[in-house]
LOMI-960811 format. One record per residue: x, y, z of N, C-alpha, C in turn; residue in three letters. Coordinates in steps of 0.1 Angstrom, whole numbers, plus 2048, in hexadecimal, padded with zeros to 3 digits. Example, Ala and Ser with C-alpha at 12.3 -4.5 7.8 and 13.67 -1.06 7.14 Angstrom:
BEGIN
8847C784E87B7D384E8847DF84EALA;8807EA8478897F584788180084FSER;
//
This chain:
BEGIN
79515B4E77961554DA79B1604D0MET;7A315B4C67A91644BC79E1684B2LEU;79D1754AF79417A4A579C18149AGLN;7A31794927AB17F4877A418047APHE;79B177477796178469786177469PHE;78017C47477217C47576D18B477LYS;7761944757731A247876A1A746DARG;75F1AF4707561B446775C1C1460LYS;75A1C245375F1CE44C7571DA450GLN;75E1E54537581F14577501F744CGLU;7451FE45073D205446744212442ASN;74821243575021D430748227428ASN;73B22842973223042173523F423THR;73A24342F73D25143274B25542DLYS;75324B42A76124F425760254417GLU;76925E41476926440777425D3FEASN;7712503FB77A2493F277123E3EBPHE;7772393E077022F3D77792233D5THR;7722183D377920B3D077A2093C1PHE;7862053BD7882043AE7901F73ABGLU;78D1F13A07951E639A7961D93A3SER;79D1CF39D79E1C23A47A81C33AFLYS;7B11CC3AF7BB1CD3BA7B71D83C4ILE;7AA1DB3C47A41E43CE7AB1F13D0ASN;7AD1F83C57B22063C57A820E3CDLYS;7AC2153D77A221D3DF7A722B3DFARG;79E2343D97A22423D879924A3E1SER;79F2543E879825C3F279F2693F3TYR;7982733F979D2803FB7A028240AHIS;7AC28940D7B028C41A7B129B41CVAL;7AC2A04267AD2AF4297B92B1431SER;7C22BA42D7CE2BE4357CC2CB43CASN;7D62CF4437D52DB44C7D12E8445LYS;7D42E94387D22F54307C42F4429THR;7BD2E942D7B02E74277B02E3418ASN;7BC2E14137BD2DC4057B92CD405GLU;7B52C93F97B12BB3F87BA2B43EEARG;7BE2A83F17C62A03E87C02923E7ARG;7C228C3DB7BC27F3D97C82743DATHR;7C626B3E37D02603E47C92533E1THR;7D024B3D97CA23E3D57D12333DDLYS;7CA22B3E37CF2203EB7CE2133E3ILE;7D920D3E07D82003D87DA1F53E2ASN;7CF1EF3E67CF1E53F17CF1D73EALEU;7D81CE3EF7D91C13E97CD1B83EDALA;7C81B13E37BD1A73E67C119D3F0ASN;7CE1993F17D218E3F97D8193407ASN;7D319E40C7D81A34197D219A424ALA;7DA19842E7D618F4397DC181439GLY;7D61794417DC16B4427DA163435PHE;7E315A4337E21504287DA14542DCYS;7D713B4247CF12F4287D5128433LEU;7E21254337E911D43D7E812344BGLY;7EA13044C7EA1374597DB13845EILE;7D213B4557C413B4597C012D45FARG;7C41234587C111545D7C711246BARG;7D411746D7DA1144797D411C485ALA;7D01294827C913148C7BB12B48FILE;7B41254857A711F4877A8113490ALA;7B310B48F7B50FF4977B81044A5ILE;7C010E4A77C31134B47B61184BBILE;7AE1204B37A21254B979911A4BEASN;79810F4B678F1044B97940FD4C6ASP;7A10FC4C87A70F74D57A41004E1LEU;7A510D4DF7A21164E97931154EDILE;78A1154E377C1134E57791074EDLYS;7800FC4EA77E0EF4F17850EF4FFALA;78B0FA5037910FB51079D0F2511LYS;7A40F05067B00E85067BC0F1506GLN;7C80EC5087D40F45097DD0F24FDLYS;7DC0FB4F37E40FA4E77F30FE4EAPRO;7FC0F74E580A0FB4E68110F94D8VAL;81A1024D58201024C882F0FD4CAMET;8340F64C08420F24BF8480FC4B5PHE;84B1084B984F1134B184311C4AEGLY;8451294AB83A1324A983112D49DPRO;82413149D81B12D49381F133486VAL;82413F48682914747A83315147EALA;83A15747584316247883D16F478HIS;83617248383017F48582E181495ASN;83618A49A83618C4A88291914AELYS;8221994A781519D4AC80B1924ADILE;80B1894A380317D4A38071744AFLEU;8141724B08181684BA81616E4C9ASN;81717B4CA8141814D780517F4DBASN;7FD1814D17EF17F4D37EB1714D7LYS;7F21684D07F01594D47F41574E2LEU;7FF15D4E680415B4F37FA1604FELYS;7F416C4FB7EA1715047DE168505LEU;7DB1604FA7D01574FB7D4149501CYS;7E01495077E413D50E7EC132506GLY;7EF1364F97F712D4F180612F4F3VAL;80C1244F881A1254FB82311E4F0ARG;8301224EF83911C4E68421134EDILE;8431064EA84C0FC4F08590FC4E9ALA;8640FC4F18710FC4EB8750EE4E6LYS;86F0E44EC8720D64E88650CE4E9SER;8640C34E28580BA4E38570B44F1LEU;8620B24F78630AB50485C0B350FASN;85B0C050E8550C95188460CA517GLU;8400C450D8310C550B82A0BC515ILE;8210C251C81A0BA52680E0B2521LYS;80A0A85297FF09F5257F20A6523LYS;7EF0B152A7E30B85297E30C351EASP;7EE0C35167EF0CD50C7ED0C74FEGLU;7E90CF4F47E80CA4E67F20D14DETHR;7FB0CA4D88040D04CF7FE0D44C1LEU;8000E04BD7FB0E44B08080E64A7VAL;8090DC49D8140DD4948120E948BILE;81C0F248B81A0FF48381A0FD474ARG;81610846E81310745F820103457ALA;82C10645D83810345683B0F4455HIS;8340EC45E8370DE45F8430DA467GLY;8450CD4698500C84718560BD469VAL;8610B746F8680AC46886209F46CTHR;865095464860087467865082474SER;87108647887608248586E089491LYS;86A09548F86109C49885409449AASN;84E09048F84208848F84407B496MET;84F07549485206849B85306A4AAGLU;8590754AE85B0794BC84D07C4C3GLU;8450834BB8370864C082F07A4C3ILE;8310704BA82A0634BC83005B4C7SER;83D05C4C98440544D384005A4E1LYS;83F0674E283C06E4EF82D06E4F1LEU;8250694E88160694E98100764EBLYS;8150804E481008E4E58030904DDILE;7FA0964E37ED0994DC7F10A54D2ASN;7EC0A44C67F00AE4BC7E50B14B2PHE;7E60BD4AC7DE0C14A17E80C5496GLU;7E60C048A7F00C347F7EB0CF477ASP;7F10DB47A7EE0E74727F70EA467ALA;7FF0E04638080E24578000E744BTHR;8050F14457FF0F74397FD0EC42FCYS;7F20EA4287EF0E041E7FA0E0413PRO;7FE0EC40F8080EE4058160E8409PHE;8190EA4168250E441B8240D541DVAL;8190D04218160C24238170BB415LYS;8130C240B8140BC3FD8230B93F9LYS;82C0C33FD83A0C13FA8400B5403ILE;83B0B440F8400A941883C09C411HIS;83009B40C82C08E40583408B3F9ASN;8380963F18400943E584E08F3E9ILE;8540943F48610913F88620833FFLEU;85707E40485607140A855066400LYS;8510693F384F05F3E98560623DCASN;8640613DD86C0653D287205A3CALEU;87405C3BD87C0533B588A0583B3ASN;88B0663B489706C3B18A206A3BCGLU;8AE06B3B98B90693C28BD0753CBGLU;8BB0813C58BF08D3CB8B40973CBILE;8B309F3D68A80A93D78AF0B73D8VAL;8AA0C03D08AE0CE3D08A20D63D6PHE;8A50DE3E089A0E63E689E0F53E6ILE;8950FD3DF89710C3DF8911123EBALA;8991183F389411F3FF89F122409GLY;89B1274158A412B41F8A611F429ASN;8B211A42A8B510E4328B2110440LYS;8B211C4458AF11F4538A0120456GLN;89812144C88A12344E883115452HIS;87A11645C87410A46186D101456PRO;86710844C86110044186B0F743AGLU;8770FD4378820F64318870EB43AILE;8890EE44688D0E34508840D8450ILE;8770DB44F86D0D044E86D0C8441GLY;8700CF4368710C942987C0BF429LEU;8880C442D8940BC42D8920B0437VAL;88B0B24428880A844C87E09E447GLY;8770A043C86E09643787309042AASN;88009242788608D41B88F08241ECYS;88E07641889706B41B8A2069410ASN;8A507540A8AF0753FF8B9080403ARG;8C50803FC8CF08A3FE8C80973F8LEU;8C90A24008C30AE3FB8CD0BA3FCSER;8CA0C43F38D20D03F28C80DC3F3TYR;8CB0E53FC8C20F13FD8CA0FE3F9VAL;8C31063F18C91123EC8BF11D3ECPHE;8C412A3EE8BA1353F08B913D3E3LYS;8C213B3D98C21433CD8CA13C3C2ASN;8CA1423B68D113C3AB8DF13B3ADLYS;8E61443B48F41443B78F81383BFLEU;8F01363CA8F312A3D38F111D3CBGLU;8E711C3C28E41103BA8F010E3B1LEU;8F51183AB9011163A290D1123A9GLU;90F1173B591A1133BE9191043C1ASN;90D0FF3C490B0F13C790F0E83BBILE;90A0EC3B090C0E53A391B0E53A0LEU;9220F03A19300F139E9390E83A7ASN;9350E73B393D0DF3BD9390D03BDLYS;92E0CD3B692A0BF3B69260BA3A8ASN;9310B93A092F0B53919290A8390VAL;92A09F39A924091399915092398LYS;90F09D39D90109F39D8FB09F38FLEU;9030A23858FE0A43778F8097372TYR;8FC08C3778F807F3728ED07937BLYS;8E90803858DF07B38E8D107F38ALYS;8C707738F8B907B38E8B5084399ASN;8B10903968AE09A3A08A00A039FILE;89B0A33AB88E0AA3AC8900B73B2ILE;8890C13AD88A0CF3B287C0D33B7LEU;87C0D83C48700DE3CA8740EB3D0VAL;86A0F23D686D0FF3DC8651013E8ALA;86B10A3F186310F3FD8571163F7GLN;84C1143FE83F1193F983F1293F8THR;8481303FF84813E3FE8541433F6THR;85A13B3EE86613F3E68631493DCPHE;86D1513D886B15B3CE8681553C0SER;85E1593BA85A1543AD8651573A2ILE;86A1633A287516739988115F39BASP;88515D3A88911553AA88F1473A7GLU;8831423A98801343A5882132396TRP;87D13B38E87F13938088D13937BLYS;8951413828A414137F8AA134383LYS;8A612E38E8AC1223938A811638ACYS;89B11638689610B37D89E10B370VAL;8A111736B8A811935E8B6113360LYS;8BD11736B8CB11236D8CB10336EVAL;8C20FD3778C30EF3798BF0E736DLEU;8B50EC3658B10E53598BC0E534ESER;8C40EF34E8CF0EF3458DB0E6349LYS;8DD0E53568E90DE35B8E60CF35DARG;8DA0CC3618D60BE3648CD0B835AILE;8D00AC3558C80A634B8BC0A0350LYS;8BD09935B8B10923618AD09936EASN;8A40A336C89F0AB3778900AC375VAL;8890AA38187A0AC3818780B8389ARG;8710C238486E0CF38A85F0CF38FVAL;85D0D139C8500D23A184F0E03A8ILE;8470E93A28450F63A783C0F53B4ASP;8420F63C083A0F53CC8381023D3THR;83A10D3CC83711B3D182811B3D2ILE;82211F3DE81411F3DF80D12A3D7CYS;8001283D47F91313CC7F813F3D3SER;7F613F3E07F514C3E78021543E6THR;80D14D3E781A1543E581B15A3D7THR;8171523CE8181573C080F1633BEARG;8031623C37FA16E3C17FF17A3C9GLU;8041793D58091843DC81518A3D6ARG;81E1823D082A1883CA82618F3BDGLN;81D18A3B68181903AA81119E3ADGLN;80919D3B88021AA3BC80D1B43C1GLU;8171B03C78221B93CC8281C03C0ALA;82B1B93B68301BF3AA8271CA3A4LYS;81A1C53A28101CE39C80D1DA3A4LYS;80B1D83B18071E43BA8131ED3BCILE;81F1E83BE82B1F13C082E1F93B3SER;82B1F33A782E1FA39B824206398SER;81920639F80F21139D80D21A3A9ILE;8172183B38162203BF8222283C1SER;8212333C882D23C3CB8342373D7ASP;82C2313E083222B3EC82A21F3F0VAL;8302153F68292093FA82C205408ALA;8231FF40F8251F941C8231EA41CPHE;82D1E342082B1D442182A1D1430VAL;81F1CC43481B1C944281F1BB446VAL;8281BA45082C1AD4558391AE45CGLY;83E1A246084A1A146885619E45FASP;8621A446386E1A245C87319345CALA;86E18C46687117D46786A17545DGLU;85F17B45785717344E85D173440SER;85F16743B86516642D85D16C423ALA;85016842384716D41884517C419ASN;845182425844190427850198421THR;85C19242486819941F869197410MET;86318D40A86318B3FC85A1963F5ARG;84F1993FB8471A43F684E1B23F7LEU;8551B440285C1C04058671C23FATYR;86E1B73F78791B73ED8741BA3DFGLU;8681B43DC8621B73CF85D1C53CEILE;8561CA3D88511D73D885B1E23D7SER;8661E13DF8701EC3DF8771EE3D2LYS;8761E43C987C1E53BB8741EF3B3LYS;8671F23B785F1FA3AE85B2083B5HIS;85B2083C28572153C885D2153D7CYS;85D2213DD8612213EB8582183F3GLU;85E2103FC85720640385B205412THR;85120541A85320342984E1F642ETYR;8561EF4368521E343D84D1E744ALEU;8401E544D83A1E945A8331DD461VAL;8331DD46E82D1D347681E1D747ALYS;81D1E447C80F1E948180D1F747DSER;8011FC4807FD20A47C805214483SER;80B21148F81321A49781F21F48FARG;82421848583021C47E82D225472GLU;82022746F81C23046481B23F468ILE;82124746182025646381E25E456ASN;81A26A45881627244C821275443GLU;82D27544783827843E83A26D434LYS;83626143883825542E82F257422MET;82325D42481A25E41881726C413ILE;81E27641981C28441581F285406LYS;81628C3FF81728F3F18172833E8SER;8132773EE81326B3E680526A3DFARG;8052673D27F82653CB7F32573CCLYS;7FC24D3CE7F723F3CF7FF2383D9ALA;7F82313E27FE22A3ED7FB21B3ECVAL;8052123EC8022043EB8021FE3F9GLY;7FA1F43FB7F91ED4087F81DE406LEU;8021D740B8041C840A8061C2417LEU;8041B54188071AF42580D1A1423SER;81519C42D81A18F42D80F185431GLY;81117842E80716E43080516B43FALA;80D17044880B16E45680717A45DSER;8031844567FE19145C7EF19145ETHR;7EA19346A7DC19346D7D519E464PRO;7CA19C45F7C31A54567BF1B245ELYS;7BC1B146B7B81BD4727C31C7473TYR;7D01C34727DB1CC4727DB1D4465ILE;7D91CD45A7D81D344D7CC1DD44DVAL;7C11DA4527B61E34537B91EF45BASP;7C01EE4667C41F946F7CD202467GLU;7D71FD4607E02054587D920C44DILE;7CF2054467C720B43C7C0218441LEU;7BA21644D7B32214537BC22D457ASN;7C822A45B7D223445F7D523C452VAL;7D82354477DC23B43B7D1244436ILE;7C523F4377B92474327B725443ALYS;7BB2544477B925F44F7C5269452ASN;7D026644C7DB26E44D7DA27B444LEU;
//
């Protein structure tokens, strides 16, 4: 069984550091080879570890394993290789197509969701399934299935499985763009859109700053536009934390996979304010990265297991 979010916090009473403020600034002393002492402050994000959607998906998988059922994924549960490898070791396999899912297996629909055609095929093939679609993603699916508008604009990465699912649950003509520039190009090439009724939604992990720019552009160019901010609360909180923590740190570590959209968003935000490293595990941390640093920031993507963040925190404390 997977033990990602039931780990007990270690007793830190013997450690020479203190907890401070709402963003968990942790100050402690480290002894170096010359027996000098320096104080390094660790700014640890409150939102480190799995988000709600991933925790829910893992809980569903855990329940299936406990019940001695055979969970199978249609695509990885999240964009994190360490997590997916651990799932594989627990007997969770990834199916390349719905047709290859066996009768004694239970499909777990991943947090990113699937298309309406996928759901129809699941029903047609009589596949046993558990729906682990993130509630925030499911909310957008429901919005797109019940539209009055003629055209749908979606802010996000068109190759991302969440966006594929959103487009696949939309029964209207849709346009997907990843930034303000792509949105402007769509509008410039399709002047007939100016007279249409349009709805604008976003990938749940979309950049808050880029979203504001896109809303401004579309609102100026299109008269009849309904804007629904579908960026999830966890994404918003993590991006705000990334700005705050990186602005008060000399160096920051963003823990997660390069394939993870939300992780890369945090990395892009952080590196604007301080030197930033994208790391998958504690093995990538070395003393040179934090030498002579007075403040170290520690953030994580929404698909990063909390125990990895804890391991990295311990490594930083003991370097």
